[in-house]
C-alpha positions as CSV (number, residue, x, y, z in Angstrom):
1,M,87.5,48.5,2.6
2,V,86.6,47.3,6.1
3,L,83.2,45.6,6.3
4,G,80.7,45.8,9.2
5,I,81.4,42.2,10.2
6,Q,85.1,43.0,10.3
7,I,84.5,45.9,12.6
8,A,82.4,43.7,14.9
9,G,85.2,41.1,14.8
10,I,87.8,43.6,15.7
11,L,85.7,45.0,18.6
12,F,85.0,41.5,19.8
13,G,88.7,40.7,19.7
14,L,89.7,43.9,21.6
15,F,87.0,43.2,24.2
16,M,88.3,39.7,24.7
17,I,91.8,41.0,25.1
18,Y,90.6,43.3,27.8
19,Y,88.5,40.6,29.5
20,S,91.6,38.3,29.4
21,F,93.6,41.0,31.1
22,L,90.9,41.4,33.8
23,N,91.0,37.7,34.5
24,Y,94.8,37.8,34.7
25,K,94.7,40.8,37.1
26,R,92.2,38.9,39.3
27,K,94.7,36.0,39.4
28,E,92.2,33.7,37.6
29,F,94.7,33.2,34.7
30,T,98.4,32.3,35.1
31,A,100.9,34.2,33.0
32,K,101.0,31.3,30.5
33,E,97.3,31.2,30.1
34,F,97.1,35.0,29.7
35,G,99.8,34.8,27.0
36,F,98.0,32.1,25.2
37,W,94.7,34.0,25.2
38,I,96.3,37.3,24.1
39,L,98.1,35.5,21.2
40,L,94.8,33.8,20.2
41,W,92.9,37.1,20.2
42,I,95.6,38.9,18.3
43,I,95.5,36.1,15.6
44,F,91.7,36.4,15.6
45,I,92.0,40.2,14.9
46,I,94.6,39.7,12.2
47,V,92.4,37.1,10.4
48,T,89.4,39.4,10.8
49,L,91.3,42.3,9.2
50,F,93.2,40.3,6.5
51,P,91.2,37.2,5.6
52,V,93.5,36.6,2.7
53,V,96.1,35.2,5.1
54,L,93.9,32.1,5.2
55,D,94.1,31.5,1.4
56,P,97.0,29.0,1.6
57,I,94.8,26.9,3.9
58,I,91.5,27.4,2.1
59,K,92.5,26.6,-1.5
60,P,93.9,23.1,-0.8
61,L,90.9,22.1,1.3
62,G,88.5,23.0,-1.5
63,F,86.7,25.9,0.1
64,F,85.6,28.7,-2.2
65,R,85.6,31.5,0.4
66,A,87.3,32.2,3.6
67,F,83.9,32.7,5.3
68,D,83.0,29.1,4.4
69,F,86.2,27.8,6.0
70,L,85.6,29.9,9.1
71,I,82.0,28.7,9.5
72,M,83.1,25.1,9.3
73,S,86.0,25.7,11.7
74,G,83.7,27.3,14.1
75,F,81.3,24.4,14.1
76,I,84.1,21.9,14.6
77,F,85.5,24.0,17.4
78,I,82.1,24.4,19.2
79,I,81.4,20.7,19.0
80,A,84.9,19.9,20.4
81,V,84.4,22.4,23.2
82,I,81.0,21.1,24.1
83,F,82.3,17.5,24.2
84,Y,85.3,18.5,26.3
85,T,83.0,20.4,28.7
86,Y,80.7,17.4,28.9
87,T,83.5,15.0,29.8
88,I,84.8,17.4,32.5
89,T,81.3,17.8,33.9
90,R,80.8,14.0,34.0
91,K,84.2,13.5,35.8
92,N,83.3,16.2,38.4
93,Q,79.9,14.6,38.9
94,K,81.4,11.2,39.6
95,Q,83.9,12.8,42.0
96,I,81.1,14.6,43.9
97,E,79.0,11.4,44.1
98,T,82.0,9.6,45.6
99,I,82.6,12.3,48.1
100,V,78.9,12.5,49.1
101,R,78.8,8.7,49.4
102,E,81.8,8.7,51.7
103,I,80.4,11.5,53.9
104,A,77.1,9.6,54.1
105,I,78.8,6.4,55.1
106,K,80.9,8.2,57.8
107,K,77.8,9.9,59.2
108,K,75.9,6.6,59.3
109,R,78.7,4.8,61.1
110,G,79.1,7.7,63.5
111,K,75.6,7.5,64.8
């Protein structure tokens, strides 16, 4: 029996496949990136449809339900993505500061 959350997960996975395809067609993704995202979303849909495929991972880690494992994995993933985004933002910010500083120095010397 398919639960409501599974239907939502399948619809989300299908939407993300479509969205990845749109990004590929707009040349925002390379073929490798597109392949990676399609594979990821297909795995997401399979896990949504058949959560028992996670049992070999869940039992040794001491989780009672697949849902508990998915929630913990989601939190860990979100924290990692936020940290990665923060580091990239800081790097870009420093590069922009350097460029602005160099432009200001050139303008000051030019006058």
